[in-house]
N, C-alpha and C positions, 0 to 999 in steps of 0.2 A: 308717264313716269310712275312706277309702282311706289307704294308706301312701304315703310318698314313697320314691323310689328314685333312685340315681345313674344317669342315662341316658347321660352322657358325662363324660370326665375328660381333663384336659390338664395339662401342666407346661412350664416354661421356666426354664432357667438360663443366665446370660450365658456368652459363649464364653471369656472370660478366666479361667484357673485360677490360683490363687495357692497355692503350697505353703508348708508350714511354714518351710522353710529360706529362702524368699524374704522372710519377714517379719523375718529377722535383720538386714537392712539398715536396719530402722527401730527395732528394739527389742532388748533383751537377751533372746533366746529361741532355741530350736532345736526341731528335730523331736521329739526325745526328750522335752523338757520339756513340749511341747504334747500329745503323744500320751498320756503318762502321766497327765495331768490330765483330758483331754477325749476322747481317742480320735480326734480330728480329724487328718487327714493333709493335706487341702487344702480350699479353698472357691472359690466363683466370685464375681467382682466385676463389677458392671455398668460399662459405659462411663461415664466421668465426666459427659458432657454429652448423649449421644445416647440413653441408656437411663435410664428413670425407673421408679418403682414402677408407674405406670399402663401404660407401654409394655410392660413385662414381663407385666403382667396381661392385656393385649390378646393377647399371643403364646399364653399358656396358655389363655385363654378361647376363642380361635378354634379351638384343637384340640378342646377339650371340646365346643363347640357342633357342630363337624363330626361328632365321634363320636356325638353324640346324634341325628344325622340331621336337624337343624333348621338355620335360619339365625339370624343376629343379630336379624332382625326378628321372630322368634318369641319372643325373651326378653321377659317382661313384668314382671320385677323383678330388681334387683341387690342382693346383700348383699356388701360389700367389707370384708375385714378386713385391717388394717395398723397398725403403729406408726410407719411411715416414710412419711407421705403426701408427695405432690409439693409441696403448699402447707400451711401452717398451717390455712388454710380457703380454698376449699371442699374437701370431701373427695374421695378418688379415685373414688368411685362415679359421680359426674356426669361426671368426666374420662373414665372408661371408656365410659360411655354415649355421649358425644360422639365419642370416637375410633373406636367401632365403629358409629357412625351408626344407633343404635337408635331406636326410637320414644321418645316423651316419657313413659317409664316412671318408676316410683319407684326411688330408689337410697338404700340405707341403709349408712352407714359404722359399722363396729364397731371399738372400741378396747379390745380385751381381750388385747393382746400375744400371747404364746405360745399362749394358749387361744382366740385370735380366730376361727380357722377353725371350731372346734367350736361356739363360740357362734353364729357366722354360720349354720352348718349347722342348728343347733337352731331358730333363728328362721325359716329358710326352710322347715324341716320343718313347722312349725305353719301356715304360710301355704298350703302344698300340702295338708295334711290338711283344712283348712277350705274348700278349693276357691276361695280368693281369687285365687291365681295358678296357671298351668299349667306355665310353664317359668322356673324361677328360676336365675340365674347366681350361684354362690357362689365367691368369690375370696379367696385369701390371697396377699399380694405384699409383698415387702420389699426395700428398697435400704438396707442397713446401712452399706455401705462409705464413704458420703459423710459419716458422722457419728461416726467412731470415733477414738479417741486413739491414733495410731500412734507412741507412745513407750513406753519402758519403764515409765513411770508407769501407762499404760493397758493394758498387755499382758494382764492377767487377764481383760479383757473383749474387747479387740480381736482376739485370736486365735480367739475362739469364733465370731464371726458371719460369715455370708455372705449373698449376694443370690439372689433367685429368686422364682418365682411358681407357684401351682397353682390349678386351678379345676375345678369340677364343675357340671353341669347337673342340677338336681333336677326330677323329674316325678312325677306320681301313678302308682300301680300298684294294680290290683285283686288282684294275686297275693298272698294272705295268707302265702305261703311266702317272700317276699323283701321287700327294702326296709329302711328304718331302723326298728328295733324300738323303740328309746328313746334319748333323750338326757339327760344329767344335768349340771347347771351348779352351781358353787359359788364362793364368794368369801369372803375374810377380809382386810380391810384393816388389821388390827392392825399388821402389819409392812410396810406399803406402801413405806416409804422404803429398805428394805434392797435392793431391786432397782428402780431408778427412774432416769429422766432428769429432773432438777429444772428445767432451763432449756432453752428459754425457757418461762416460765409466769407465772401471775398470783398466785403464792403469797408474794411477797417479804415482805409484812407478817407473815404467819402464821409464816414460818420464819426471820425475821430474826435473832432472838436466838440460835437454835441453829446456823444455817449461814452467816450473813452478817455476821459481826462486822466484816469488812473494809470494808463499805460505810458511807459517812457518811450522816447523817439525810436529806440532800437526795435521795439515790438511793432509799432505802427507800421503797416504796409507789408509786414512779413508774416503775420500770424494768421493761422486758420483756426486753431484752438490753443488756448494758453491756460496756464495755471491761474492767471489773474481772472480770466473769464469764469473759471470754475469756482474760485474762491469768492467771487463777488455775485455768484448765482446768475451770470449773464448768458448762460447756455440753456435757459428755460423760456417757454413762451411768455409773451407779454400781451396784456389786453386791457384796454380802457373800456370796461364793460358798459358804462353808461353811454359813451359815445357810439359804441357798436349798436346798442339797443335803439338809440334815436335814428340811426341810419337804416337799420333793419326794418323797422316798422313803417318806414316810408317806401323802401324799395320792394319789399315783399309784395304788398298789395299792387304796386305799379306793374310788376312783371307778370303777376297773375292775370290782371285785367288786360294787359297786352296780348296775352295768349288767347284769352276769351274773345276779345274784340276782333282779333285777327280771324277767327273762325266763326264769328257771328253768334256767340253765346253770351250769356249773362251769368253772374255768380250763382243764381238760383238754379241754373242748369247743371251745375257740378254734382256729380254723384258722390265723388270723393276727392278732397284736396289732401295731398301728402306733402306737407312742408318739411324742409330740412329740420331735423330735431336739435336746434341750437339752444332753445330755452322755452319751456312751456309758456312763460308769460308773453313771449313774442308771438307764439302761435295763437294764444288766446286773443291777443290784441288784433291780429290779422282776421281772425274769425269774426270778431265783433265788427270790425271795419267793413268787411264784406257781407255782414249780415247772414252768416252761414249757421246752420243748425249743428248741434254736436255730432249728429250722425253723418255730417258732410265733411268732417275733418278727422284725420287719423293722427293720433299722437301716441308715441310709445317711449318717449324720452325718460318717463318715470322709471323704466326698468333697464334702460340701456345707456343712459347718458347721451352725450353728444359724440357720435362716432364719425364726425365730419363727412368725408366722401362716401362712407358706408351707410350713413343714416337714411338717405332716401331709398336705396334699394332694399335695406333691411325692413324699413317700414312698409314699403310697397309689397314685398314678399309676405310679410306677416299678415297684412290686411287681406291679401289674396287667399292665404291659407285659412283664414277665418271665415271665408265666404263673403267678405265685404265688398268684393269687386266681382261683378258678373258681366257676361257678354253683353256688349252694347253700352256698358257704363261709360260716362264721361269722367275721366280721371286727370286731374291737374297735379303736376309735380313742381315744386318751387324750392329754391335755395338761395341763401345769402351768406357770404362769409369773407374771410380775409382777402385783402386785395385793394379795395373791395371788389368782389365779383358777385354777380347775381344772375339767376337764370330761371327759366320755366320751360315746361314741356306739357303740351296738351295731347292726351291719347284718348281714342276711342277703343275700348277693350274688345 
């Protein structure tokens, strides 16, 4: 059975850069407050109307396809990961297929939030291995800036996120010394509500007693989006940051070690670890726990913020562009996020 390899990689971030101090005009915060908690210095925001999750994906995908030495017409399957789609439905996969004038190929949308790209990569890896598809486009793209609470009430979340997209083209390789060695996927929904965006959704009846005491009986069970939700700021993401941190610093190292042990490696063998860019403090904790050197871990959250499903491919692309990944290198990708879901992939470049 052939392995799959990354044949081309691309990234795109919007031109607009928003610094920590620029957020002061919207909320009670400053550069020191944000950097101490997250390590973030700045992030990129998409143009309000001209840039979407799909248009950013097109930019990243075009670069990846060109670097793979193929054309959009050669792509025979799309796996698109995002938590911020252009529409509630349909998903961004078909919008990308249309925008890039591809053939009538399959398009799969993945909703695994911060772990989305690695879940998408794992799905694509299986299709390549079985020979079902030859050129699969795997995308992670996010436009967070349109749906954040830019007030002091929402600062714990709003200062973290940024916009951007990353993409890879996956192909088969007969070279046993390169490609994706393994992928590892996990989930635990026990604490799903501590990092979630509840609305809009179809859960009103189920969560009414706990979360929606303000609604009258006529609204419960019938609403998808209401004035009450908007007035009470219930249409923004919610996060219990401390609880998420505690879970992440356990599951991140676990899933990294799972990938290494599966393939007979130790942490010292890693040439580059690219973790999901959730919080610089989490990455630093994982690095310390695995006893990795600074040159073995790549972080860029300082300049992009948390771009959820796009963060791993953006960081992977940027590290490769800087010459930090060379042929034969052992590269580990890992992510943890809402759900909870977590995942890893081990690659021989």
